[in-house]
NULOTOR-295735 format. One record per residue (C-alpha): residue number from 1; residue in one letter; x, y, z. Coordinates in nm, 2 decimals. Each point is the difference from the previous one (the first is absolute). Example, Ala and Ser with C-alpha at 12.3 -4.5 7.8 and 13.67 -1.06 7.14 Angstrom:
<sevexs>
> 1, a, 1.23, -0.45, 0.78
> 2, s, 0.14, 0.34, -0.07
</sevexs>
This chain:
<sevexs>
> 1, m, -1.57, -2.12, -1.46
> 2, e, -0.15, 0.32, 0.14
> 3, n, 0.21, -0.04, 0.32
> 4, l, 0.31, -0.06, -0.21
> 5, k, -0.07, 0.31, -0.21
> 6, s, -0.04, 0.20, 0.32
> 7, l, 0.32, -0.13, 0.15
> 8, k, 0.19, 0.10, -0.32
> 9, e, -0.14, 0.35, -0.03
> 10, n, 0.28, 0.26, -0.01
> 11, v, 0.28, -0.25, 0.05
> 12, a, 0.29, 0.13, -0.22
> 13, i, 0.21, -0.32, -0.01
> 14, f, -0.07, -0.37, 0.06
> 15, l, 0.30, -0.23, 0.01
> 16, p, -0.06, -0.25, -0.15
> 17, e, -0.29, 0.13, -0.21
> 18, n, -0.24, -0.28, 0.09
> 19, g, 0.14, -0.04, 0.35
> 20, l, -0.31, 0.11, 0.19
> 21, e, -0.22, -0.26, -0.17
> 22, e, 0.25, -0.27, 0.08
> 23, k, 0.03, 0.10, 0.37
> 24, l, -0.38, 0.01, 0.04
> 25, k, -0.02, -0.35, -0.14
> 26, l, 0.27, -0.12, 0.23
> 27, a, -0.18, 0.15, 0.30
> 28, e, -0.32, -0.17, -0.09
> 29, k, 0.18, -0.33, -0.06
> 30, e, 0.18, 0.01, 0.34
> 31, n, -0.30, 0.15, 0.17
> 32, r, 0.20, 0.29, 0.16
> 33, p, 0.02, 0.37, -0.01
> 34, l, 0.28, 0.16, -0.20
> 35, r, 0.28, 0.17, 0.20
> 36, i, 0.04, 0.36, -0.14
> 37, k, 0.31, 0.19, 0.10
> 38, l, 0.00, 0.38, 0.03
> 39, g, 0.33, 0.12, 0.14
> 40, f, 0.09, 0.33, 0.16
> 41, d, 0.35, 0.15, 0.02
> 42, p, 0.20, -0.07, 0.32
> 43, l, 0.03, 0.28, 0.26
> 44, n, 0.21, 0.04, 0.31
> 45, a, -0.09, -0.24, 0.29
> 46, k, -0.17, 0.27, 0.21
> 47, q, -0.24, 0.10, -0.28
> 48, v, -0.08, -0.35, -0.13
> 49, q, -0.29, -0.09, 0.23
> 50, n, -0.16, 0.34, -0.01
> 51, n, 0.01, 0.02, -0.38
> 52, a, -0.13, -0.36, -0.03
> 53, e, -0.30, 0.11, 0.20
> 54, t, -0.06, 0.29, -0.23
> 55, y, 0.02, -0.23, -0.30
> 56, i, -0.26, -0.23, 0.15
> 57, n, -0.23, 0.30, 0.07
> 58, q, 0.03, 0.11, -0.36
> 59, l, -0.04, -0.36, -0.14
> 60, s, -0.31, -0.05, 0.21
> 61, k, -0.18, 0.25, -0.24
> 62, i, 0.06, -0.25, -0.28
> 63, i, 0.03, -0.35, 0.13
> 64, d, -0.11, -0.21, 0.29
> 65, v, 0.31, 0.03, 0.22
> 66, d, -0.11, -0.28, 0.22
> 67, k, 0.08, -0.23, -0.29
> 68, a, 0.34, 0.16, -0.06
> 69, e, 0.32, -0.12, 0.16
> 70, i, 0.26, 0.27, 0.10
> 71, v, 0.35, -0.13, 0.00
> 72, f, 0.34, 0.16, 0.06
> 73, n, 0.29, -0.11, -0.21
> 74, s, 0.23, 0.05, 0.30
> 75, d, -0.15, -0.34, 0.12
> 76, w, 0.22, -0.17, -0.26
> 77, l, 0.26, 0.25, -0.11
> 78, d, 0.12, 0.06, 0.36
> 79, h, 0.08, -0.37, 0.03
> 80, l, 0.15, -0.06, -0.35
> 81, p, 0.35, -0.13, 0.04
> 82, f, 0.26, 0.17, -0.22
> 83, t, 0.07, -0.32, -0.18
> 84, d, -0.36, -0.01, -0.11
> 85, v, 0.02, 0.36, -0.11
> 86, i, 0.29, -0.10, -0.23
> 87, k, -0.21, -0.29, -0.14
> 88, l, -0.29, 0.24, -0.05
> 89, l, 0.21, 0.25, -0.19
> 90, s, 0.15, -0.27, -0.22
> 91, k, -0.35, -0.06, -0.15
> 92, v, 0.01, 0.34, -0.17
> 93, t, 0.25, 0.15, -0.25
> 94, v, 0.11, 0.36, -0.03
> 95, a, -0.11, -0.01, -0.36
> 96, q, -0.35, -0.08, 0.12
> 97, l, 0.00, 0.29, 0.25
> 98, m, 0.12, 0.23, -0.28
> 99, h, -0.33, -0.06, -0.18
> 100, r, -0.17, 0.22, 0.25
> 101, n, -0.04, 0.33, -0.18
> 102, d, 0.13, 0.24, 0.27
> 103, f, 0.31, -0.22, 0.07
> 104, n, 0.07, -0.02, -0.37
> 105, k, -0.04, 0.38, -0.05
> 106, r, 0.22, 0.08, 0.31
> 107, f, 0.27, -0.24, -0.11
> 108, t, 0.00, 0.14, -0.35
> 109, e, 0.03, 0.35, 0.14
> 110, n, 0.27, -0.10, 0.25
> 111, t, -0.23, 0.09, 0.29
> 112, p, 0.10, -0.19, 0.31
> 113, i, -0.22, -0.30, 0.10
> 114, a, 0.04, -0.12, 0.36
> 115, m, 0.03, -0.37, 0.07
> 116, h, -0.30, 0.00, 0.23
> 117, e, -0.21, 0.13, -0.29
> 118, l, 0.10, -0.31, -0.20
> 119, v, -0.07, -0.24, 0.28
> 120, y, -0.34, 0.15, 0.09
> 121, p, -0.20, -0.16, -0.30
> 122, i, 0.15, -0.34, 0.09
> 123, l, -0.10, 0.03, 0.37
> 124, q, -0.35, 0.12, -0.10
> 125, a, -0.03, -0.30, -0.23
> 126, y, 0.11, -0.23, 0.29
> 127, d, -0.31, 0.13, 0.19
> 128, t, -0.21, -0.14, -0.28
> 129, v, 0.16, -0.34, 0.05
> 130, q, -0.05, 0.01, 0.37
> 131, i, -0.37, 0.07, -0.01
> 132, s, -0.07, -0.22, -0.31
> 133, a, -0.17, 0.28, -0.19
> 134, d, -0.24, -0.09, -0.28
> 135, i, -0.04, 0.35, -0.12
> 136, e, 0.20, 0.32, 0.06
> 137, m, -0.15, 0.34, -0.05
> 138, g, 0.18, 0.33, -0.05
> 139, g, 0.03, 0.31, -0.22
> 140, t, 0.15, -0.02, -0.34
> 141, d, 0.32, 0.14, 0.15
> 142, q, 0.03, -0.33, 0.20
> 143, l, -0.01, -0.24, -0.30
> 144, f, 0.37, -0.09, 0.03
> 145, n, -0.02, -0.07, 0.37
> 146, c, -0.31, -0.21, -0.04
> 147, t, 0.14, -0.21, -0.28
> 148, m, 0.31, -0.07, 0.21
> 149, g, -0.23, -0.17, 0.25
> 150, r, -0.12, -0.23, -0.29
> 151, q, 0.36, -0.08, -0.08
> 152, l, 0.09, -0.11, 0.35
> 153, q, -0.31, -0.21, 0.04
> 154, e, 0.08, -0.18, -0.32
> 155, s, 0.36, -0.05, 0.10
> 156, n, -0.13, -0.17, 0.32
> 157, g, -0.22, -0.23, -0.19
> 158, e, -0.32, 0.18, 0.10
> 159, v, -0.29, 0.11, -0.21
> 160, a, 0.07, 0.36, -0.09
> 161, q, -0.23, 0.29, 0.10
> 162, i, -0.17, 0.21, -0.26
> 163, v, 0.06, 0.37, -0.01
> 164, m, -0.28, 0.26, -0.02
> 165, c, 0.13, 0.36, -0.04
> 166, m, -0.23, 0.30, 0.02
> 167, p, 0.04, 0.34, -0.17
> 168, l, 0.15, 0.27, 0.22
> 169, l, -0.26, 0.26, 0.08
> 170, r, 0.13, 0.36, -0.02
> 171, g, -0.05, 0.21, 0.31
> 172, t, -0.19, 0.32, 0.05
> 173, d, 0.29, 0.20, -0.15
> 174, g, -0.07, -0.17, -0.33
> 175, k, 0.37, -0.07, -0.06
> 176, e, 0.15, -0.26, 0.23
> 177, k, -0.14, -0.34, 0.11
> 178, m, -0.21, 0.03, 0.31
> 179, s, 0.23, -0.01, 0.30
> 180, k, -0.02, 0.11, 0.36
> 181, s, 0.35, 0.14, -0.01
> 182, l, -0.10, 0.23, -0.29
> 183, n, -0.31, 0.11, 0.19
> 184, n, -0.22, -0.07, -0.30
> 185, i, -0.22, -0.28, 0.14
> 186, i, -0.37, -0.06, 0.06
> 187, g, 0.02, -0.23, 0.30
> 188, l, -0.23, -0.29, 0.03
> 189, t, -0.06, 0.10, 0.36
> 190, d, -0.04, 0.38, -0.06
> 191, e, -0.31, 0.16, 0.13
> 192, p, -0.28, 0.05, -0.26
> 193, n, 0.04, 0.38, -0.02
> 194, e, 0.38, -0.04, -0.05
> 195, m, -0.05, -0.27, -0.26
> 196, f, -0.25, 0.21, -0.19
> 197, g, 0.22, 0.31, 0.00
> 198, k, 0.31, -0.19, -0.11
> 199, t, -0.19, -0.16, -0.29
> 200, m, -0.13, 0.33, -0.11
> 201, s, 0.35, 0.14, -0.01
> 202, i, 0.13, -0.24, -0.26
> 203, p, 0.08, 0.14, -0.35
> 204, d, -0.28, -0.04, -0.25
> 205, d, 0.22, -0.21, -0.23
> 206, l, 0.02, -0.27, 0.27
> 207, l, -0.37, -0.06, 0.00
> 208, e, 0.00, -0.29, -0.25
> 209, e, 0.28, -0.17, 0.21
> 210, y, -0.19, 0.04, 0.32
> 211, i, -0.33, -0.12, -0.15
> 212, a, 0.18, -0.31, -0.12
> 213, l, 0.21, -0.08, 0.31
> 214, a, -0.16, 0.16, 0.30
> 215, t, -0.37, -0.04, -0.05
> 216, d, -0.22, -0.31, 0.01
> 217, f, -0.24, 0.12, -0.27
> 218, s, -0.11, -0.27, -0.25
> 219, i, 0.18, -0.01, -0.33
> 220, e, -0.30, 0.16, -0.17
> 221, e, -0.01, 0.28, 0.26
> 222, k, 0.37, 0.06, -0.05
> 223, m, -0.04, 0.02, -0.37
> 224, n, -0.29, 0.25, 0.04
> 225, l, 0.20, 0.22, 0.23
> 226, n, 0.29, 0.01, -0.24
> 227, e, -0.24, 0.10, -0.28
> 228, r, -0.14, 0.28, 0.23
> 229, l, 0.35, 0.13, 0.05
> 230, k, 0.00, 0.11, -0.36
> 231, t, -0.29, 0.24, 0.06
> 232, d, -0.08, 0.05, 0.37
> 233, n, 0.17, 0.22, 0.26
> 234, p, 0.28, -0.22, 0.14
> 235, m, -0.10, 0.11, 0.35
> 236, l, -0.33, -0.18, -0.03
> 237, i, 0.17, -0.33, -0.09
> 238, k, 0.26, 0.06, 0.27
> 239, k, -0.27, 0.02, 0.26
> 240, l, -0.15, -0.33, -0.11
> 241, v, 0.34, -0.16, 0.03
> 242, a, 0.06, 0.15, 0.34
> 243, k, -0.34, -0.13, 0.13
> 244, n, 0.07, -0.34, -0.15
> 245, i, 0.33, -0.03, 0.18
> 246, i, -0.15, 0.11, 0.33
> 247, i, -0.29, -0.25, -0.04
> 248, q, 0.26, -0.28, -0.04
> 249, y, 0.19, 0.08, 0.32
> 250, h, -0.28, 0.17, 0.21
> 251, s, -0.37, 0.02, -0.09
> 252, v, -0.25, 0.16, -0.23
> 253, n, -0.12, 0.24, 0.27
> 254, e, 0.36, 0.11, 0.08
> 255, a, 0.06, 0.06, -0.37
> 256, e, -0.30, 0.22, -0.03
> 257, q, 0.11, 0.20, 0.31
> 258, a, 0.35, 0.03, -0.13
> 259, e, -0.13, 0.15, -0.33
> 260, e, -0.21, 0.25, 0.20
> 261, f, 0.29, 0.09, 0.22
> 262, f, 0.22, 0.06, -0.31
> 263, n, -0.26, 0.22, -0.16
> 264, n, -0.03, 0.22, 0.31
> 265, q, 0.37, 0.00, 0.07
> 266, f, 0.14, 0.07, -0.34
> 267, q, -0.26, 0.10, -0.25
> 268, k, -0.19, 0.26, 0.20
> 269, r, 0.24, 0.29, 0.03
> 270, n, -0.10, 0.16, 0.33
> 271, d, 0.15, -0.12, 0.33
> 272, e, -0.34, -0.03, 0.17
> 273, n, -0.06, -0.33, -0.17
> 274, r, 0.35, -0.13, 0.06
> 275, v, 0.07, -0.24, 0.29
> 276, f, 0.31, 0.10, 0.19
> 277, e, 0.15, -0.27, 0.23
> 278, v, 0.03, 0.16, 0.34
> 279, v, 0.34, -0.05, 0.17
> 280, k, 0.07, 0.10, 0.35
> 281, i, 0.33, 0.20, 0.03
> 282, s, 0.07, -0.19, 0.32
> 283, s, 0.01, -0.33, -0.19
> 284, l, 0.29, 0.12, -0.22
> 285, n, 0.35, -0.10, 0.11
> 286, f, 0.31, 0.20, -0.11
> 287, e, 0.36, -0.08, 0.07
> 288, n, 0.13, 0.36, 0.00
> 289, d, -0.12, 0.33, 0.15
> 290, k, 0.01, 0.16, -0.34
> 291, i, -0.30, -0.12, -0.20
> 292, t, -0.01, 0.03, -0.38
> 293, l, -0.28, -0.05, -0.25
> 294, l, 0.18, -0.32, -0.11
> 295, d, -0.02, -0.13, 0.36
> 296, v, -0.37, 0.07, 0.03
> 297, c, -0.09, -0.15, -0.34
> 298, h, 0.20, -0.31, 0.08
> 299, q, -0.19, -0.04, 0.33
> 300, l, -0.33, 0.03, -0.19
> 301, k, 0.11, -0.23, -0.29
> 302, k, 0.23, -0.26, 0.15
> 303, d, -0.05, -0.24, -0.29
> 304, l, 0.21, 0.25, -0.21
> 305, s, 0.37, 0.04, 0.03
> 306, r, 0.15, 0.33, 0.10
> 307, n, 0.15, 0.04, -0.35
> 308, a, -0.34, -0.06, -0.16
> 309, i, -0.16, 0.26, 0.22
> 310, r, 0.28, 0.25, -0.06
> 311, r, -0.06, -0.04, -0.37
> 312, l, -0.37, 0.06, 0.04
> 313, i, 0.06, 0.32, 0.20
> 314, e, 0.26, 0.14, -0.24
> 315, s, -0.23, -0.07, -0.30
> 316, g, -0.28, 0.20, 0.16
> 317, a, -0.22, -0.30, 0.09
> 318, v, -0.04, 0.10, 0.36
> 319, q, -0.23, 0.27, 0.12
> 320, i, -0.06, 0.17, 0.33
> 321, n, -0.35, 0.15, 0.03
> 322, g, -0.03, 0.01, -0.37
> 323, e, 0.34, 0.16, -0.06
> 324, k, 0.30, -0.19, -0.15
> 325, n, 0.30, -0.03, 0.23
> 326, m, 0.32, -0.12, -0.18
> 327, d, 0.24, 0.05, 0.29
> 328, a, 0.06, -0.35, 0.12
> 329, f, 0.27, 0.09, 0.26
> 330, g, -0.12, 0.33, 0.14
> 331, d, -0.14, 0.04, 0.35
> 332, f, -0.36, -0.10, 0.02
> 333, l, -0.24, 0.12, 0.26
> 334, l, -0.25, -0.26, 0.12
> 335, k, -0.34, 0.17, 0.03
> 336, t, -0.35, -0.14, 0.06
> 337, e, -0.24, 0.04, -0.29
> 338, n, 0.29, -0.03, -0.25
> 339, k, -0.12, -0.19, -0.30
> 340, i, 0.27, -0.19, -0.19
> 341, k, -0.04, -0.15, -0.34
> 342, i, 0.27, -0.25, -0.11
> 343, g, 0.00, -0.11, -0.36
> 344, k, -0.33, -0.04, -0.17
> 345, r, -0.19, -0.23, 0.24
> 346, d, 0.10, 0.07, 0.36
> 347, f, -0.16, 0.27, 0.21
> 348, f, 0.07, 0.06, 0.37
> 349, e, -0.11, 0.25, 0.26
> 350, l, 0.20, 0.06, 0.32
> 351, k, -0.18, 0.02, 0.33
</sevexs>
């Protein structure tokens, strides 16, 4: 019962409600492990293999990837005859597809819906049939797609998978769901210092959400932290959350070091205690003879888009030797000893 309680913690939706218990009984009866599906959106062919490897690296922080099976739906979709595509589509009605909230809303508002968007949930569900999934996991925004998998399994005379949907964790901006494209993520493979700094940047009103969804504190510890939020300085709680996250994906020692680094880097105001990442000017590569501040910052922070960096510069979030520089496109003279601060957490010194 304790294991079952742990497995159910933080799950927003079970479909059917007692499905997990039934699947565990089935696995015990048949003396086999359950097949749990976690799907990722398709990408262009050149990027698929590289992205698959990054997914594996991230998942290795949570599960034993040696026991995981990585499959590509191109193995069956590329060889699916068109007659079978028609048979597959015949198993689903347009009315069923219109139950999906965003389809229904766009249809009501006369916003175009492309045919490939309608077909996607069906093909994703066909993946479920092909791998004989027992459980499919996803965010609450994937409920419709996951239930489509159940429907196709049942129409094929198979035992339907259960669906476990998790809440969507909001990103460091405190507004949108955590997403790499929105540059508001705390990555599972981020270095400890980066992980600590990003966690400390979340708005205070997100702390209860992060305590619940991102930490592995006990239920009692979580309740205690939520009580302390009513009276304590939120920064103290935030540091405990940040350290807990790092301990999960790195180690206790690295969590302690990350906290010390943060204190020196951001809470002590003089530059003597700050650590500036040394960058050799000769290592920077520029396409044009004219070099702008935007070019330099993009070389230093390649994980950010040029538009994101431009916004930082124009909002006064970039400093050169302690002085704000808001001219993204003006000529920039590369000089040794230049100290460049980008945003709140990144400090560089040119050599």
